[in-house]
MITOR-693811 format. One record per residue: residue in one letter; z, y, x of N, C-alpha, C in turn. Coordinates in steps of 0.001 Angstrom, whole numbers, padded with zeros to 6 digits, always signed. Atoms other than C-alpha are relative to their C-alpha. Example, Ala and Ser with C-alpha at 12.3 -4.5 7.8 and 13.67 -1.06 7.14 Angstrom:
! MITOR-693811
a+000000-001190+000890+007800-004500+012300+000000+001200+000900 s-000060-001190-000820+007140-001060+013670+000730+001090-000770 
! end
This chain:
! MITOR-693811
x+000682+001253+000319+192032-112421+084296-001464+000291-000315 x+001432-000216+000215+188235-112691+084344-000393-000478-001385 x+000477+000375+001335+186576-112757+080915-001480-000279+000049 x+001420+000337+000067+183218-114274+080033-000744+001068-000783 x+000761-001026+000724+180606-111634+079036-000460-000515-001352 x+000371+000396+001351+179773-111652+075341-001396-000620-000089 x+001325+000641+000079+176023-112347+075847+000007-001427+000509 x-000069+001350-000551+176895-115377+077974+000684-000938-000984 x-000675+000814+001013+179303-116652+075297-000982-000431-001072 x+000972+000314+001048+176522-116454+072700-001027-001002+000495 x+000985+000933-000551+174031-118213+074987+000577-001401+000093 x-000645+001302-000102+176489-121027+075655+000147-000649-001365 x-000147+000546+001347+177136-121420+071935-001320-000521-000529 x+001314+000434+000465+173428-121643+071170-000424-001287+000684 x+000342+001228-000704+172976-124286+073856+000763-001187-000557 x-000797+001090+000569+175796-126350+072389-000585-000445-001319 x+000484+000365+001321+174439-126215+068849-001406-000571+000046 x+001360+000525-000088+170833-126823+069886-000025-001402+000567 x-000065+001343-000562+171962-129997+071626+000242-001060-001067 x-000203+000969+001072+172736-131620+068268-001302-000748-000269 x+001183+000829+000211+170348-134507+067573-000603+000267-001367 x+000739-000201+001232+167692-134026+064935-001007-001114-000157 x+001104+000932+000175+164844-136032+063511-001057+000257+001074 x+001071-000138-000982+161835-136589+065774-000972+001068-000474 x+000796-001123+000476+160165-133205+065410-001454-000080+000465 x+001364+000102-000488+157011-134327+067244-000964-000416-001098 x+000847+000441+001098+155724-135788+063979+000070+000942-001198 x-000189-000933+001104+156702-132799+061805-000846+001244+000220 x+000874-001162-000094+154329-129927+061058+000803+001284-000221 x-000587-001306+000263+155239-126254+061188-000456+000480-001361 x+000306-000421+001367+155378-124749+057715-000879+001248-000011 x+000808-001200+000176+152605-122329+056745+000520+000871-001142 x-000461-000635+001237+154709-121225+053774+000878+001215+000211 x-000943-001082-000229+157056-118740+055447-000340+000769+001275 x+000148-000835-001173+156795-115831+057836+001241-000126+000891 x-001178-000030-000864+159131-115369+060793+001095+000828-000656 x-001138-000674+000624+162598-114179+059874+000063+001476+000368 x-000340-001397-000228+163446-110519+059501+001459+000190-000419 x-001404-000257+000322+166994-109190+059437+000069+001003-001146 x-000167-000901+001143+167828-107713+056028+001144+000972+000239 x-001210-000785-000197+171286-106514+056950+000975-000866+000785 x-001056+000850-000548+174576-107858+058268+001174+000005-000971 x-001151+000090+000891+177644-109028+056392+001036+001027+000448 x-000879-001108-000359+179957-106028+056269+001438-000211-000483 x-001345+000279+000498+182998-107669+054711+000633-001118+000815 x-000730+001040-000722+185603-109631+056662+000358-001170-000914 x-000315+001069+000955+186083-111696+053491-000921-001207+000160 x+000955+001102-000155+183067-113840+054473-000237-000337+001468 x+000145+000282-001436+183712-114334+058187-000296-001469+000268 x+000271+001427-000174+183554-118122+057730-000914-000512-001114 x+000943+000298+001074+180669-118155+055287-000625-001385+000194 x+000469+001380-000122+179612-121719+054525-000935-000420-001122 x+000874+000359+001104+177687-121711+051241-000630+001231-000618 x+000757-001137+000523+175065-119487+049594-000969-000488-001061 x+000980+000322+001032+173022-119549+046381-000327+001270-000775 x+000436-001176+000754+170998-116984+044412+000625+000000-001384 x-000536-000151+001353+172688-115679+041283-001141+000046-001006 x+000975-000077+001077+170807-116130+038020+000299+001152-000956 x-000399-001054+000947+172769-113525+036035+000151+001360+000661 x-000174-001259-000730+173019-110862+038745-001169+000148+000966 x+001268-000048-000724+169541-110005+039977+000178+000553+001413 x-000012-000449-001375+169172-109730+043738+001290-000276+000742 x-001285+000274-000616+172734-110902+044422+000182-001508+000194 x-000178+001398-000395+174064-114173+045891+001479-000365-000002 x-001358+000529-000055+177172-116276+045471+000222-000662+001357 x-000319+000553-001317+178871-117207+048750+001481-000344+000050 x-001409+000361-000179+182136-118707+049967+000261-000349+001452 x-000440+000444-001317+184113-119577+053088+000381-001474-000045 x-000426+001396-000048+185129-123022+054293+001515-000094+000169 x-001420+000353+000023+188565-124537+055062+000902+001109+000530 x-000996-000951-000449+191683-122444+055488-000103+001365-000632 x+000200-001287+000654+190462-119630+053246+000379-000083-001479 x-000361-000048+001414+191139-118520+049682-000989-000812-000839 x+000897+000721+000904+189695-120595+046797-000797+000987-000855 x+000768-001062+000660+187248-117825+045929-001474-000125+000330 x+001403-000210-000298+183539-117202+045664-000275+001499-000106 x+000255-001429-000131+181992-113830+046410-001447+000303-000359 x+001341-000432+000367+178986-111978+044999-000480+001002+001058 x+000456-000743-001175+177051-110661+047996-001342+000659-000265 x+001279-000708+000034+174309-108043+048124-000625-000094+001387 x+000557+000185-001345+172065-109146+051045-000724+001224+000534 x+000706-001195-000469+170263-105803+051180+000941+000964+000716 x-000978-000891-000622+173482-104029+052199+001077-000766+000762 x-001060+000791-000615+175765-106876+053275+001357+000195-000633 x-001274-000301+000647+178448-105710+050843+000345-001025-001080 x-000499+000885+001054+180589-107880+048554+000273+000829-001249 x-000149-000724+001259+180411-106743+044922+001156-000525-000848 x-000966+000627+000904+182786-109198+043276+000627-001209+000675 x-000696+001218-000409+185402-111797+044179+000469-000727-001250 x-000444+000830+001116+186004-114650+041737+000967-001042+000539 x-001013+000966-000413+189251-116550+042295-000040-001205-000939 x-000047+001220+000790+189246-120178+041138+001468-000359-000227 x-001417+000191+000321+192574-120616+039356+000417-001458+000197 x-000586+001335-000171+194837-123586+040162-000845-000896+000907 x+000916+000704-000901+192533-124581+043019+000373+000309+001443 x-000178-000206-001426+192896-125029+046784-001335-000194+000710 x+001187+000146-000835+190154-124583+049348+000351-000905+001175 x-000228+000919-001114+190676-127728+051405-001137+000123+001001 x+001155-000255-000865+187145-127362+052787-001245+000182-000860 x+001210-000333+000746+184566-125654+050561-001174+000019+000973 x+001116+000081-000942+181199-126449+052172-001342+000461-000555 x+001293-000450+000523+178377-125574+049792+000145+000354-001474 x-000009-000519+001357+177517-124011+046442-001401-000144-000574 x+001304+000194+000637+174718-124576+043913+000055+000549-001415 x+000143-000508+001375+173442-123356+040532-000657-001082-000850 x+000602+000894+000991+172715-125514+037482-000341+000787-001257 x+000314-000513+001331+170939-124554+034275-000135-001195-000937 x-000045+001118+000933+171741-126931+031417+000140+000544-001415 x-000016-000404+001404+170937-126312+027740+000247+001499-000150 x-000055-001449+000104+170524-122588+028273+001197+000656+000649 x-001167-000556-000666+173766-122169+030220-000151-000135+001516 x+000070+000003-001458+174090-121328+033916+001383-000277+000575 x-001264+000404-000602+176818-123042+035923-000070+000154+001513 x-000143-000001-001452+178044-122580+039489+000810-001226+000390 x-000700+001148-000558+179040-125711+041409+000503+000358+001395 x-000584-000234-001318+181389-125427+044400+000503-001335+000524 x-000292+001323-000531+181765-128460+046657+001086+000059+001070 x-001084+000151-000968+185104-129108+048373-000147-001389+000615 x+000435+001313-000493+183600-131933+050442+000074-000128+001517 x-000081+000075-001452+184177-131086+054106+001087-000972+000445 x-000939+001024-000459+185912-133827+056077-000323-000337+001454 x+000411+000149-001401+185483-133380+059842+000467-001307+000625 x-000553+001210-000605+187694-136346+060713-000205-001246-000862 x+000294+001133+000899+186485-138575+057831+001278-000731-000410 x-001278+000578+000406+189972-139124+056421+000338+000255-001469 x-000359-000379+001377+189881-137674+052888-000348-001121-000984 x+000227+001024+001026+190286-140195+050077-000560+000607-001276 x+000501-000682+001188+189394-137584+047436-000702+001298+000389 x+000744-001249-000122+186788-134843+047364-000100+000607-001395 x+000031-000653+001299+186272-132304+044593-001257+000850-000156 x+001070-000919+000405+183358-130615+042847+000551+000846-001141 x-000472-000915+001033+184310-127533+040822-001197+000635-000702 x+001090-000623+000743+182195-125941+038093+000540+001085-000924 x-000315-001099+000908+182363-122607+036268-001292+000521-000621 x+001122-000751+000546+180068-120732+033934-000218+001231+000869 x+000252-001141-000870+178347-118073+036011+000383+001305-000689 x-000369-001285+000599+179938-114662+035371-001022+001093+000312 x+000843-001173-000192+178124-111359+035066+000815+001117+000623 x-000689-001113-000652+179130-108563+037436-000251+001290-000773 x+000127-001298+000663+179836-105251+035728+000672+001077+000860 x-000681-001029-000796+182509-103005+037235+001197-000558+000764 x-001183+000541-000665+185497-105158+038164-000362-000598+001352 x+000238+000569-001312+185765-106171+041817+000726-001324+000192 x-000754+001245-000083+188096-109119+041116+000070-000658-001365 x-000010+000769+001235+187989-111862+038499+000665-001338+000274 x-000600+001319-000111+189905-115094+037887-000581-000912-001073 x+000560+000973+000934+188332-118173+036285+000576-001370+000304 x-000506+001368-000158+189631-121701+035694-001184-000964-000018 x+001159+000894-000056+187057-124281+036817+000280-001383-000577 x-000066+001436+000211+186331-127784+035624+000033-000671+001375 x-000068+000694-001284+186994-130365+038331-000428-001450-000150 x+000394+001402-000098+185340-133660+039214+000502-000542+001327 x-000527+000635-001208+187061-135980+041706-000997-001041+000489 x+001073+000800-000568+184791-137851+044072+000477-000755+001226 x-000142+000748-001249+184901-140573+046717-001321-000720+000244 x+001236+000696-000350+182189-142559+048517+000249-001498+000123 x-000135+001447-000094+181671-146287+048181-000011-000455+001452 x+000113+000375-001414+180798-146410+051888+001203+000461+000825 x-001172-000490-000708+184125-144772+052791-000101+001475+000333 x-000014-001439-000299+185155-141243+053869-001023+000383+001068 x+000958-000535-000980+182620-139129+055764-000112+001499-000225 x+000163-001445+000087+181942-135474+056480-001288+000320-000746 x+001148-000400+000815+179592-133797+053999+000023+001518-000146 x+000029-001461+000088+178424-130165+053941-001123+000520-000901 x+001180-000435+000756+175379-130111+051647+000105-000411-001456 x+000021+000176+001456+175370-129705+047851-001261+000656-000537 x+001169-000564+000668+172203-129209+045789+000002-000456-001449 x+000090+000364+001411+171435-129279+042075-001420+000215-000491 x+001334-000077+000604+168228-129918+040134+000141-000489-001433 x-000307+000380+001373+168772-129834+036381+001393-000610-000054 x-001298+000672+000082+171590-132284+035610+000359-000742+001283 x-000261+000773-001220+171232-134060+038956+000688+000851+001066 x-000709-000606-001115+173693-133171+041708-000229-000891+001216 x+000280+000742-001231+172877-134173+045305+000984+000418+001093 x-000788-000234-001197+175134-134504+048342-000669-000712+001167 x+000516+000614-001232+174020-135221+051915+001088+000007+001050 x-000989+000051-001072+176370-136443+054627-000561+000691+001239 x+000356-000876-001112+176318-134690+057986-000195-000694+001347 x-000136+000359-001402+177148-136660+061124-000689-001288+000426 x+000679+001239-000388+175239-139967+060998-001379+000291+000593 x+001386-000110-000440+171932-140530+062779-000934+000004-001203 x+000730+000018+001274+170618-141334+059303+001003+000320-001103 x-001006-000465+000938+172573-139308+056777-000235-000522-001410 x+000038+000624+001312+173404-140671+053337-000252+001035-001088 x+000302-000837+001149+171991-139159+050143+000688-000581-001232 x-000677+000394+001231+174063-139274+046945-000566+000812-001166 x+000479-000678+001210+172921-138421+043417+000893-000406-001169 x-000827+000281+001178+175059-138134+040270-000060+001211-000925 x-000124-001113+000923+175742-135908+037246+001442+000483-000021 x-001352-000551+000058+178713-133580+037087+000621-000279-001357 x-000781+000211+001225+181337-134568+034545+001408+000489+000277 x-001307-000580-000223+184460-132433+034336+001121-000937-000395 x-001191+000801+000271+187903-134029+034365-000289-001494+000085 x+000333+001406-000197+186488-137322+035635+000034-000333+001478 x+000046+000476-001379+186437-139436+038786-001219-000886+000188 x+001182+000791-000294+183473-141082+040472+000069-000529+001426 x+000249+000558-001327+182985-143455+043376-001513-000066+000170 x+001443-000143-000128+179487-142452+044468-000559-000983+001018 x+000700+000902-000908+177081-144928+046048-001278+000669+000475 x+001183-000655-000542+174346-143642+048347-001272-000669-000519 x+001275+000522+000484+170721-144046+047256-001047-000072+001107 x+000937+000076-001118+169119-143828+050704+000486+000825+001166 x-000371-000704-001228+169144-142273+054144-001120+000930+000435 x+000963-000970-000522+167457-139270+055758+000278+000189+001489 x-000144+000016-001465+166827-139142+059521+000076+001404+000584 x-000287-001312-000572+168155-135651+060207+001512+000068+000199 x-001433-000081-000271+171529-135134+061870+000530+001418-000198 x-000726-001264+000071+174078-132393+061309-000600+000975-001009 x+000483-000833+001106+172794-131095+057976+001177+000815-000517 x-001113-000874+000345+174936-128087+057113-000152+000693-001348 x+000190-000681+001284+173401-126745+053866-001357-000381-000577 x+001279+000263+000644+170603-127147+051336-000120+000746-001305 x+000245-000642+001291+169016-125690+048240-001279-000562-000596 x+001186+000424+000745+166468-126629+045561-000375+001114-000956 x+000502-000976+000965+164301-124238+043565-001345-000470-000519 x+001268+000394+000629+161575-125278+041104-000643-001188+000711 x+000520+001207-000631+161235-128626+042857-000181+000082+001497 x+000082-000136-001454+161063-127212+046379+001385-000184+000615 x-001263+000353-000644+163746-128231+048882+000068+000665+001371 x-000264-000517-001342+165241-126508+051929+001309-000595+000497 x-001209+000447-000675+167760-128056+054326+000108+000733+001321 x-000145-000588-001313+169253-126542+057425+001014-000784+000828 x-000955+000456-000993+170990-127766+060553+000394+001246+000790 x-000365-001187-000770+172584-125483+063131-001223+000711+000595 x+001118-000724-000615+169293-124769+064952-001276+000073-000839 x+001313+000174+000612+166605-125577+062362+000067-000012-001523 x+000178+000058+001455+165436-125101+058751-001185-000911-000307 x+001021+000951+000437+163412-127873+057039-000391+000327-001438 x+000518-000377+001317+161209-127393+053953-000913-001091-000548 x+000876+000917+000721+159632-129742+051415-000659+000757-001155 x+000677-000658+001120+156962-128194+049140+000128-000825-001276 x-000011+000699+001272+156797-129110+045476-001092-001068-000013 x+000985+001065+000121+154976-132338+044653+000290-000792-001263 x-000223+000850+001162+154680-135021+041984+001169-000969+000206 x-001113+000886-000288+157443-136996+043721+001321+000657-000380 x-001327-000513+000319+161079-136637+042724+000660+000566+001254 x-000748-000553-001124+163591-134802+044899+000391-001096+000978 x-000469+001060-000893+165033-138041+046244-001158-000721+000691 x+001156+000653-000633+161593-139586+046885-000518+000827+001170 x+000485-000843-001095+160536-136603+048984+000970-000008+001182 x-000977-000005-001075+163781-136479+050949-000005-001308+000780 x-000133+001307-000620+163710-140198+051648-001296-000554+000577 x+001256+000648-000391+160002-140912+052143-001040+000931+000599 x+001042-000907-000495+158070-137756+053112+000560+000918+001083 x-000497-000878-001071+158346-135671+056316+000054+001449-000472 x-000079-001421+000344+159482-132057+055939-000892+000836+000907 x+000598-000980-000884+157883-128975+057400+001119+000759+000703 x-000964-000773-000765+159673-126918+060062-000287+001486-000130 x+000138-001442-000050+160301-123194+059815+000228+000494+001420 x-000273-000683-001262+160190-120886+062820+001358+000682-000170 x-001355-000384+000369+163974-120551+062612+000629+000929+001025 x-000724-000911-000891+165875-117600+064053+001309-000637+000446 x-001252+000586-000487+168840-118617+066244+001199+000514-000793 x-001269-000337+000635+172152-118691+064385+001055-000905+000623 x-000957+000831-000726+175163-119876+066420+000687-001051-000862 x-000591+000993+000886+176700-121595+063403-000580+000191-001395 x+000693-000178+001271+174143-121550+060607+000435-001047-001014 x-000526+000939+000978+175828-123110+057591-000338+000387-001433 x+000327-000414+001366+174181-121422+054610-001489+000296-000112 x+001425-000233+000269+170644-121433+053179-000188+000095-001506 x+000237-000150+001436+169355-120275+049792-001404+000517-000248 x+001235-000588+000503+166071-119707+048011+000329+001286-000748 x-000080-001152+000885+165605-116280+046489-000636-000375-001337 x+000628+000264+001295+164500-116088+042877-001527+000037+000100 x+001454-000082-000197+160999-115316+044216-000540-001127+000871 x+000461+001111-000815+160894-118401+046455+000043+000234+001494 x-000236-000227-001418+161664-116760+049810+001291-000737+000384 x-001231+000626-000444+164615-117994+051887+000898+001017+000691 x-001006-000804-000687+167829-116337+053075+000951-000945+000707 x-000907+000824-000792+170038-117768+055809+001049+000886+000657 x-001101-000760-000591+173443-116585+057041+000899-000954+000777 x-000909+000772-000835+175764-117849+059771+001440+000409-000267 x-001357-000477-000161+179502-117812+060096-000008+001118+001042 x-000058-001087-000984+180615-114805+062136+000137-000595+001393 x-000001+000632-001320+179750-115853+065726+000698+000836+001060 x-000752-000705-001031+182439-114681+068152+000079+001494-000354 x-000080-001435+000245+182108-110890+068432-001362+000589-000395 x+001364-000437+000318+178457-110734+067336-000117+000237-001510 x+000192-000302+001418+177268-109286+064008-000481-001229-000767 x+000348+001111+000894+176871-111728+061116-001276+000385-000761 x+001287-000467+000508+173148-111278+060393-000427-000754-001257 x+000598+000593+001197+171403-111921+057069-001499-000106+000256 x+001403+000226-000341+168022-113467+057902-000821-000303-001241 x+000876+000115+001165+165149-113277+055423-001344-000573+000431 x+001282+000649-000270+162127-115624+055506-000932+000245-001187 x+000906-000367+001079+159392-114062+053412-001056-001067-000214 x+001017+000985+000348+157016-116370+051601-001388+000570+000278 x+001369-000432-000188+153375-116158+052651-000689+000072-001371 x+000626-000212+001308+151141-114957+049823-000691-001246-000523 x+000765+001186+000425+149081-118146+049760+000891-001137-000454 x-000871+001143+000316+152144-120336+049259+001017+000308-001090 x-000964-000358+001042+154036-118520+046478-000013-001073-001082 x-000147+001019+001036+155383-121088+044037+000936+000530-001068 x-000821-000567+001096+156631-119794+040694+000657-001116-000795 
! end
């Protein structure tokens, strides 16, 4: 039986993902804030073959929390992007991974929390979604840890829809839907052991948003082929997302790019799910010196 060459498989995959509709990029400027991507390493653990969420750790310098999406263990992993190795696995007790799609960090009253969003819904049929929260642990020597998370149950006033983007800014938690021409933005505060029917606060004209992150007021969103960036300004997070055009990064091709995170220094790291038989690269977008934002 004839098999398709691996390079051709990758090319076909890139063509499929690049065909996804995006906002009208003719009116969007290229960002002067980031250099072209460089490859830091590649993910060397099979535990993150379906990596879908990424965020910089606050208690473990230089390391990042990551997770897989549906069909995998209800765990998050502490990843070293310089080597691609997993340092720690944290199992979320009494939890199922229906479809973990993104992860974020909150700092509230001197405490650091990790939020994990079980919000994926490809067929738009889920009546309940879940946001989990744990206090961020410190890695020492153990390679495995178990923690019991708080849980918030969520639904949308507009009805079920696929969502893959979770971001946090102080107490505010943001979700962005994925598949509409104009995706819905939701904002709320996490409250453990509670239920919420969230109502959208506006729409953003970017399709197929797969991940996002906020750091010191700056915002990054990604789709399969493209990374978008909003610099810090006097406007709120929601005002910028809803009313101001983003900048475009010179984005390296990732067949299924579903994870984006700011570093603690303000650079960006992006990782794809493992694409077919190709290495799972860790792409690093260094901040230009003139645009460093502390």
